[in-house]
C-alpha positions in Angstrom: 105.7 122.7 92.2 106.9 122.5 88.6 104.7 120.8 86.0 105.3 118.8 82.9 103.0 118.1 80.1 102.1 114.4 79.4 99.9 112.8 76.8 97.4 110.2 78.1 94.6 108.4 76.5 91.3 108.3 78.3 87.8 107.3 77.2 86.1 110.2 75.4 82.9 110.0 77.4 85.0 110.3 80.7 86.8 113.3 79.3 83.5 115.0 78.3 82.1 114.5 81.8 85.2 116.0 83.4 85.2 118.9 81.0 81.6 119.6 81.7 82.2 119.5 85.4 85.4 121.7 85.5 85.0 123.9 82.5 87.7 125.3 80.3 91.1 125.3 82.0 90.4 123.1 85.0 91.0 119.7 83.4 94.6 119.3 84.4 93.9 120.4 88.0 91.1 117.8 88.2 93.3 115.0 86.8 96.1 116.0 89.2 93.8 115.9 92.2 92.5 112.5 91.1 96.0 111.1 90.7 97.0 112.5 94.1 94.0 110.8 95.7 94.8 107.5 94.0 98.4 107.6 95.3 97.1 108.3 98.8 94.8 105.2 98.5 97.6 103.1 97.1 99.9 104.1 100.0 97.2 103.4 102.5 96.5 100.0 101.0 100.3 99.2 101.2 100.3 100.3 104.9 97.3 98.1 105.7 98.8 95.1 103.9 102.1 95.5 105.8 100.2 95.8 109.1 98.1 92.8 108.4 101.1 90.7 107.4 102.7 91.6 110.8 99.5 91.5 113.0 96.9 89.5 111.1 93.8 90.7 109.4 91.7 93.5 110.8 88.7 92.4 112.9 85.6 93.8 111.2 83.8 93.9 114.6 86.6 96.2 115.9 86.2 98.4 112.8 82.5 98.7 113.3 83.0 99.6 117.0 85.6 102.3 116.1 83.3 103.6 113.3 80.5 103.9 115.9 82.8 105.9 118.2 83.7 108.3 115.3 80.0 108.6 114.3 77.9 108.5 117.4 74.9 110.0 115.5 74.6 106.8 113.5 74.8 108.5 110.1 75.8 106.1 107.3 79.5 106.0 106.7 80.7 104.3 103.6 83.0 101.3 104.2 84.7 101.8 100.9 
């Protein structure tokens, strides 16, 4: 994949936390991964909205039942 340099402005404290976490040279890769995750979340949100507009809102009891099937041990799974 080709890459292009961009200039962005982010809070200094956030940049410092990222830099401390990834070290020298890993900042761009970290930001790229974060942007990719956000695009995936945006796409998923759009898919959910389209499905809900066609079929109505998701029943939270059904979600809980499916979550229990996927996690029979009962470990906490975030509903984020």
